C-alpha positions as CSV (number, residue, x, y, z in Angstrom):
1,M,0.2,0.0,0.1
2,A,1.3,3.5,-1.1
3,D,3.0,5.8,2.1
4,T,0.2,8.5,2.2
5,F,1.6,10.3,5.1
6,F,3.1,13.2,2.9
7,S,0.5,14.0,1.3
8,Q,-1.3,14.8,4.9
9,I,1.2,16.9,6.3
10,D,1.4,21.6,5.7
11,E,3.1,22.5,3.0
12,K,5.2,25.0,5.1
13,A,5.8,22.2,7.5
14,L,7.1,20.1,4.3
15,R,9.3,22.7,2.8
16,E,10.5,23.1,6.2
17,L,11.3,19.1,6.5
18,L,13.0,19.4,2.7
19,A,15.3,21.9,3.7
20,R,16.7,19.5,6.5
21,T,16.5,16.4,5.4
22,G,15.3,14.2,2.0
23,L,12.4,12.5,3.1
24,R,13.4,9.1,1.5
25,D,15.8,8.7,4.5
26,A,13.4,10.2,7.5
27,A,11.6,8.3,8.9
28,V,8.7,11.1,10.1
29,V,5.7,11.6,13.1
30,A,3.0,14.1,13.4
31,V,2.0,14.5,16.3
32,S,-0.6,16.5,18.1
33,P,0.2,19.3,21.2
34,T,-0.6,17.2,24.1
35,L,2.3,15.0,22.0
36,H,0.1,12.1,20.9
37,I,0.4,10.5,17.2
38,E,-1.5,11.9,14.7
39,N,-0.4,9.9,11.9
40,A,3.3,8.8,11.0
41,S,4.9,6.9,7.9
42,E,5.4,3.9,7.2
43,A,9.2,4.4,8.1
44,A,8.0,5.7,11.6
45,A,5.7,3.0,12.5
46,R,8.7,0.3,11.9
47,L,10.9,2.3,13.9
48,T,8.6,3.4,16.5
49,G,6.8,0.2,16.9
50,L,4.0,2.7,17.9
51,H,0.4,3.6,16.8
52,P,-2.3,7.0,16.0
53,L,-3.3,8.1,19.7
54,E,0.1,7.0,21.1
55,R,2.4,9.0,22.9
56,I,5.3,9.6,21.2
57,D,6.9,10.8,25.0
58,Q,7.3,7.3,25.8
59,L,9.8,6.5,23.5
60,L,12.1,9.6,24.3
61,S,14.4,10.0,26.6
62,E,13.8,13.4,28.3
63,P,15.4,15.8,26.4
64,T,14.4,15.2,23.5
65,A,10.8,15.2,25.4
66,A,11.5,18.6,26.0
67,A,12.7,20.1,23.5
68,L,9.4,18.1,21.5
69,R,8.0,20.4,24.2
70,D,10.0,23.6,23.6
71,C,9.4,23.5,19.9
72,I,5.6,23.6,20.2
73,A,4.9,26.1,22.5
74,A,7.4,28.5,20.5
75,R,6.4,27.3,17.4
76,T,10.5,26.8,16.5
77,P,12.1,24.3,15.3
78,R,14.3,22.0,16.8
79,T,17.1,19.9,16.5
80,V,18.4,17.1,18.6
81,Y,20.1,13.5,18.5
82,E,18.5,10.6,20.2
83,E,19.5,6.7,20.4
84,L,16.7,4.1,20.0
85,D,17.9,0.0,20.4
86,G,21.8,1.2,19.9
87,T,21.3,3.4,16.7
88,D,22.0,7.0,17.1
89,Y,19.5,9.5,15.1
90,R,19.2,13.0,14.2
91,V,15.6,14.1,14.9
92,E,14.4,17.0,13.3
93,I,11.6,19.1,15.2
94,I,9.7,20.9,13.0
95,P,6.4,22.9,14.1
96,H,3.4,21.4,12.0
97,R,-0.3,22.7,13.1
98,E,-0.9,22.8,16.9
99,G,1.7,20.6,17.0
100,A,5.1,19.3,15.8
101,L,6.5,16.8,12.8
102,L,9.5,14.4,14.4
103,A,11.6,13.2,11.7
104,F,14.5,10.4,12.8
105,L,17.1,10.4,10.3
106,R,19.9,7.4,11.0
107,E,23.3,9.7,12.0
108,D,25.7,7.9,10.2
109,R,23.6,7.8,6.7
110,A,22.2,11.0,7.0
111,C,26.0,12.2,6.4
112,Y,26.4,9.2,3.7
113,D,26.6,11.0,0.3
114,G,26.7,9.2,-3.3
115,T,30.1,11.1,-4.0
116,L,31.7,8.9,-1.1
117,R,29.7,5.5,-3.0
118,V,31.7,6.9,-6.2
119,L,34.8,7.0,-4.5
120,H,34.7,3.9,-2.3
121,A,33.2,2.0,-6.1
122,K,35.9,3.8,-8.4
123,G,39.0,3.5,-5.9
124,T,38.6,0.0,-5.4
125,Q,38.9,-1.1,-9.0
126,Y,41.8,0.8,-9.4
127,L,43.5,-0.5,-6.3
128,G,42.9,-4.2,-7.8
129,S,44.4,-3.0,-10.6
130,L,47.7,-1.2,-8.8
131,L,48.0,-4.2,-6.9
132,A,48.1,-6.4,-9.8
133,D,50.5,-4.3,-11.1
134,A,52.8,-4.0,-8.1
135,A,53.2,-8.1,-8.7
136,Q,55.3,-7.5,-11.8
137,V,57.6,-5.1,-10.8
138,D,61.1,-6.8,-10.2
139,D,62.4,-4.9,-7.5
140,P,61.1,-7.1,-4.5
141,Q,61.1,-4.4,-2.3
142,L,59.6,-1.9,-4.1
143,A,56.9,-4.3,-5.2
144,A,56.3,-4.8,-1.3
145,H,56.1,-0.9,-1.0
146,L,53.6,-0.3,-3.1
147,R,51.4,-3.6,-2.7
148,R,51.7,-2.3,1.1
149,A,51.0,1.5,0.1
150,C,47.6,0.0,-1.7
151,L,46.6,-2.4,1.0
152,R,46.7,0.7,3.1
153,L,44.3,2.5,0.5
154,H,42.2,-0.6,0.9
155,R,41.9,-0.6,4.5
156,L,40.7,3.0,5.0
157,L,37.9,3.1,2.2
158,T,37.0,-0.5,4.0
159,H,36.5,1.1,6.8
160,S,34.9,4.4,5.6
161,D,32.2,1.8,3.7
162,F,31.4,0.2,6.9
163,L,31.3,3.6,9.2
164,H,29.1,5.1,6.7
165,D,26.7,2.2,5.7
166,P,27.3,-0.9,8.6
167,P,24.7,-3.4,8.6
168,L,22.3,-3.8,12.1
169,T,22.7,-6.5,14.4
170,E,20.5,-9.0,13.6
171,Q,22.2,-8.7,9.9
172,L,25.6,-9.8,11.4
173,R,26.8,-13.9,10.7
174,L,26.9,-14.3,14.9
175,H,28.5,-17.9,15.9
176,H,29.8,-19.2,19.1
177,C,33.4,-18.4,19.1
178,D,35.9,-18.5,21.5
179,L,36.7,-15.5,22.7
180,A,39.7,-15.7,24.5
181,E,41.3,-17.1,21.8
182,L,40.6,-15.3,19.5
183,C,42.1,-12.6,22.1
184,R,45.2,-14.1,22.2
185,D,45.2,-15.1,18.1
186,A,45.0,-11.1,18.0
187,A,47.9,-10.4,20.0
188,D,50.3,-12.6,18.8
189,Q,49.7,-11.4,15.2
190,A,50.2,-8.0,16.1
191,A,53.3,-8.6,17.9
192,A,54.6,-10.5,14.9
193,H,54.2,-7.8,12.1
194,A,55.5,-5.7,14.9
195,R,58.2,-7.4,15.9
196,S,60.8,-6.2,13.4
197,R,60.5,-2.3,14.6
198,G,61.2,-3.6,17.6
199,A,57.8,-2.8,18.7
200,A,56.9,-3.0,22.9
201,P,55.2,-6.6,23.6
202,I,52.2,-7.4,24.3
203,T,50.9,-9.5,27.1
204,V,47.3,-11.3,27.3
205,Q,45.5,-11.7,30.7
206,A,42.2,-14.0,30.0
207,E,40.6,-16.7,31.0
208,D,41.3,-20.0,29.0
209,T,38.0,-20.2,27.7
210,C,35.5,-18.0,27.3
211,L,32.4,-19.0,24.7
212,A,30.8,-15.6,23.4
213,L,28.5,-15.4,20.1
214,I,29.9,-12.9,17.9
215,E,31.0,-11.7,14.4
216,P,34.5,-13.0,15.1
217,Q,36.0,-10.9,11.5
218,L,34.4,-8.0,13.0
219,I,36.1,-8.4,16.6
220,R,39.2,-9.7,15.2
221,T,39.2,-6.0,12.9
222,A,38.6,-3.9,16.0
223,L,40.8,-5.9,18.2
224,Y,43.5,-5.1,15.2
225,N,43.0,-1.5,15.5
226,L,43.4,-1.1,19.1
227,L,46.5,-3.0,19.3
228,T,47.8,-1.1,16.4
229,N,46.8,2.1,17.5
230,A,48.5,1.0,20.8
231,L,51.7,0.0,18.4
232,H,52.5,3.1,17.7
233,V,51.7,5.6,20.7
234,T,54.0,2.5,23.0
235,P,58.0,3.0,22.6
236,P,60.1,-0.4,22.7
237,D,60.2,0.0,25.9
238,G,56.9,0.7,27.4
239,D,54.4,-2.6,27.8
240,I,51.2,-3.8,26.1
241,A,48.2,-5.5,28.1
242,L,45.3,-7.4,26.7
243,S,42.6,-8.7,29.0
244,L,39.5,-10.1,28.6
245,Y,36.6,-10.2,31.6
246,D,33.3,-11.6,31.8
247,D,30.5,-10.3,34.4
248,G,27.8,-12.2,33.2
249,A,26.4,-9.4,30.9
250,F,29.1,-7.9,28.9
251,Y,32.6,-9.1,28.1
252,T,34.9,-6.6,28.2
253,I,38.6,-6.4,26.2
254,T,40.5,-3.9,27.7
255,V,43.6,-2.7,25.6
256,A,46.2,-0.7,27.7
257,D,49.2,1.1,26.1
258,R,51.9,3.3,27.2
259,G,51.3,6.0,25.4
260,P,51.0,9.9,26.1
261,G,47.3,9.0,27.1
262,L,44.2,10.0,25.0
263,D,42.6,13.5,26.4
264,A,39.5,12.6,27.7
265,A,37.7,15.7,26.9
266,R,38.6,14.6,23.3
267,F,37.4,11.7,22.8
268,E,33.9,12.1,22.4
269,A,35.0,13.7,19.3
270,L,37.5,11.5,18.1
271,L,34.6,9.0,17.9
272,S,32.2,11.3,16.3
273,G,35.2,13.6,14.1
274,W,34.9,11.6,11.0
275,Q,31.0,12.4,10.7
276,M,31.8,16.3,11.1
277,P,32.0,18.4,8.1
278,A,35.8,20.0,7.9
279,P,37.5,22.1,5.3
280,L,40.8,20.6,4.0
281,D,43.0,23.3,5.6
282,E,41.4,22.9,8.8
283,Y,41.8,19.1,9.0
284,L,45.6,19.7,7.7
285,A,46.0,21.7,11.0
286,L,44.8,19.4,13.3
287,A,47.1,16.6,11.4
288,R,49.6,19.3,11.9
289,Q,49.0,18.7,15.5
290,G,48.8,15.2,15.5
291,T,45.4,15.8,16.6
292,P,43.1,14.6,12.9
293,P,40.3,13.0,12.8
294,G,40.6,9.3,12.1
295,L,38.2,6.4,11.2
296,G,40.2,3.2,13.7
297,L,38.4,4.3,16.8
298,P,34.9,5.2,15.5
299,L,35.1,1.8,13.7
300,V,35.1,-0.1,17.2
301,Q,32.8,1.8,18.3
302,R,30.5,1.2,15.6
303,I,31.6,-2.6,15.8
304,A,30.6,-2.8,19.5
305,L,27.7,-0.7,19.3
306,L,26.7,-3.5,16.7
307,H,27.3,-6.0,19.9
308,G,25.2,-4.6,22.3
309,G,28.4,-3.2,24.1
310,S,30.3,0.1,23.6
311,L,34.2,1.7,23.6
312,L,35.2,3.4,26.9
313,L,38.7,5.8,28.0
314,S,39.9,5.7,31.0
315,P,43.5,6.7,32.1
316,R,46.1,3.6,32.8
317,E,48.2,3.2,36.1
318,G,51.9,4.6,35.7
319,G,50.8,6.0,32.8
320,G,49.5,5.5,29.1
321,S,45.9,4.9,28.2
322,Q,43.1,2.0,28.7
323,L,40.2,2.1,26.1
324,H,37.4,-0.8,26.7
325,F,35.8,-2.7,23.9
326,T,32.6,-4.2,25.9
327,L,30.9,-6.7,24.1
328,A,27.1,-8.3,25.4
329,H,26.1,-11.4,25.9
330,L,23.8,-11.6,23.0
331,P,19.9,-13.7,22.6
332,E,20.8,-17.1,21.1
333,S,18.0,-16.1,19.0
334,L,21.1,-13.9,16.9
335,A,23.0,-17.0,16.0
336,D,23.0,-17.1,12.1
337,H,23.7,-20.9,11.0
338,N,23.6,-20.2,7.5
339,L,26.4,-18.3,5.7
340,R,25.7,-14.9,4.3
341,A,27.6,-12.6,2.5
342,P,30.4,-10.9,4.5
343,M,29.7,-7.3,5.5
344,I,33.3,-5.7,5.1
345,L,34.6,-6.8,1.6
346,E,36.8,-9.5,1.3
347,D,39.3,-9.3,-1.9
348,G,41.1,-12.2,-1.3
349,Y,43.3,-9.9,1.1
350,P,44.2,-11.8,4.4
351,L,42.5,-9.2,6.8
352,E,46.3,-9.4,8.8
353,E,47.8,-7.8,6.0
354,V,45.0,-5.2,5.6
355,E,44.8,-4.2,9.1
356,F,48.5,-4.1,9.8
357,S,49.9,-2.6,6.2
358,I,49.2,0.5,8.5
359,L,52.2,-0.6,11.0
360,D,55.2,-0.2,8.7
């Protein structure tokens, strides 16, 4: 049945909505002055699970509900951010008749545009050609250098694509895996790739076995990112510690480094900076200061969120930082017993070689 919602809203409110978002990306709800739902688009009905005459504020956090009431009282549009079922949304609140419209936009998809899709598709195509050409170079050192540079670009493209268009939790290939063994293997792989650089040693503290319902490829990617960050900032005479703890509700993987320590005040900016528009000169200025937004920590955070967890920061006693990568105990009903297409591009290049290309 056709969605007739948008034909029923006021022209002024519709123009305001169009100025803020594309309708195809929005789940829109019309509410009365009493915050009861008057109507909703099909996308909004699926998102909220609510029906006309139910109150919208039962779904909202108190700050968002307060912003909605303020919009209705002051007749002024508001923009707020809301988390629903582990997904972040930008909520545009627009006066409509005596009430308001709420447009929910997945924040990661809201900042995605077709240019990035073209860059990714073409970049992957050209990288395939460059990797094939690198294999034909007679000088082994130059061939290895070219391959490594191509793999770094491949890594950036795949990480960016995953951040901009992540799967839903129920789309992951979740299997029962030994998380302790996965941590030990990831640490061994990282140490092996960094050994030629005289890097700091990595120690692992974990139970012999820790079965968890996870997407192992994604968890391995997250661990490699955390470990490569730790290897970058820890001097050779320092130490890196990886630990795994299960409290019955969450698994917590902590990677502790001996670097200068991440600034807690800037941690949120490091996680969200990839979404923020930044002129090139501004980004280059941050790069010169050694603090440009990257993709590694946001990627780890996104993988944690998909597993019902989060990424947290704390200082390490004696100097350095500790990043706590948490994963929820997911219900057995989410286990995937069928083969599915990978959620991250796999082009025949070993994950280890792609992720650790950044170390050299």
